[in-house]
N, C-alpha and C positions, 0 to 999 in steps of 0.2 A: 680277456674279459676285463672290463673297466669297473673299478670299485666306486660305489656311490655312498656318500655320507648320508645315512638315513636320518639322522638328527637334523641335518641342514635342510633336507627335503621336507621333513615334517614341519619345521619352523617356517620355511618359505610358504608352504601351503596354508598354514594357519594365518600368517600375516596377509596373504592374498585374500583369503576368505573374509577376514576382518575388514580389510580395505573395501571390499565390495558390499558389505552390509551397511545399511543406512543407520547412522546413529539415532538413538531415540530422541525425539524432539520434546523438549520440555515446554509446555504451554502455560504461560503465566496465569495464575488464578484471577488476576485483575480483569481478564477478558470475560470470565463468568460472573464476577461480582458487579460489574458495571451495568447500568440501566440506560443511560443517556449517551447518544452518539451524535456527532456531527459528521457530515459527509463532505468530501472535497477532493482536491486534486493535489498530486505531488508535482510541483514544478521544478524539482531539482534544487531549488533554493528555499523550499519550505512548503508548508501546507497552505493552500488557498481554499477557503470555505466556498461551497457551492453558492451560498447566499451572499457572498461578498462581491462588491463592485469596486474593483481597484484598477490601477493602471496596468496590472499584469493579466487582466482578464483576456486580452487578445492572445495570450500564450496558451489558452485552453483550446485544444483542437476539438472538432466535431466528434471524432472518435472517442475522446475522453468524456465528453458530455453524454454520449450514447452509453458508454460503459458505466458511468456513474448512475444513469437512470436504471440500468439493469440491476446494479447492486442495490439501489434504493428499493426497487420492487421486491427483491429477495429479502432485504432486511424487514420490510413491512409484512411479508408473508410469514417470516420466521417468528415474529412477535416476541423475540427475546429482548430486543432493544427498542427504545423510543428515539426517533430522530428529532433532534433539536435544530432550530434555525440558527441560533447563536452558538458558535463554538465555545464561548465562555460558559455556557450552561451544560456542556457535555463532559462526560468522564473519559470518553474515547473519541479519537479522530480517525475516521476511516478514509483513506486516500487511494485514488486510482491513478494509473498512468499507463496508457496504451503504448505498446512497443513501437519504436521508431529509431532508425539509425541517426537521422538528423532532421531538423526542421528549422524553418526560418519564419519570422513573423514581423509584422509592423503594426503599430498602433498610434494613438494620439494621446498626448498627455497635457493636462491643464495644470498650471501651477502659478506661483508668484515669484517674481524676481525684482528686487529693489522696490517692493511695495506695489508693483504693477502686475496685473494679470498677464500671463504669457501662455502661449500654446505652442506645441511643437511635436514633431514626429518622434516615435520611439521605435527602434529596430532591435531585433534579437535573433541570435542563431544558437542552437543547442545541439549537442550530440548525446545520445542516450542508448539504452539497451534495446535490442530488437524484440525483447520479450515483454509481454504485459506484466504489470505489477499491481498487487494489492497489498497495502500495508496498514497497520493499526498502531496508533500512538496513544499513550496515556496523555490526556489533555492537561495542560498546565496553563490555566487562565486563558483558554482559547487558543493557545499556541501549542505546537507539537512538543511533547516532553519525551519521555523514554519510549523507544521503539519496542513494542510488545510482540508484534507478529509481522512477518513479511514473507511473501512468496512471489516468485517470477515464473512465468510459463508462456510458451508460444501460444497465442490465441487464448490466453487464460481469462480474458474479460469478454470473450465472444459467447454467443449462445445464451440460452435461458434454461436453467441457471448457468451463470458463468462458472467454469471449472475452478477458478481461484476462489470464488466465494464459497463454493461447495467444500473446498478443502478447509477454508477458515471455519465454516460451520461445523464440520466434522471435528476439527481440533478443539473448538470451544465446547462442543457437546461431550468431548472425551474427558473434560476436566471433572474430577470427582466432586460431588457436592457433599458438604459436611452437614449432617443433621445434628442439631443440638440435643 
């Protein structure tokens, strides 16, 4: 008969159970305190406001535009936040990015060189996660500041309401409100 170290087995089981339990997620109070949000896209290099027209606009895929429209519809139904057109007027920046392993794009850029107007093509290739992503940043003068909330999920920006937005809404609604 083989001897088993009961203490070792108990410790192993305890560690295994702890590893399988999901750690409690701390949701920042700023998400419940904010009133004004700007919507946009995560391009991997930063936040691009939905209302911006920039040289990087060609990098926004149709799937991203559709996902952002679904998020916009849900924010408006929720009535917790007011959507601003200008990111500099927002307290939070909400960005979407649909999943893709890789994408390539081309665009056209206008600019100046040696005082003359010039135009030329712009090309780009990017590699990303296959999962959809919704993230929320504290706005810093219209630019992304501190990341407050992020979640990724396969097909998380599909459907109505998108599952990632529903998770965000549940997390924000779980923040205790302090009554004076």
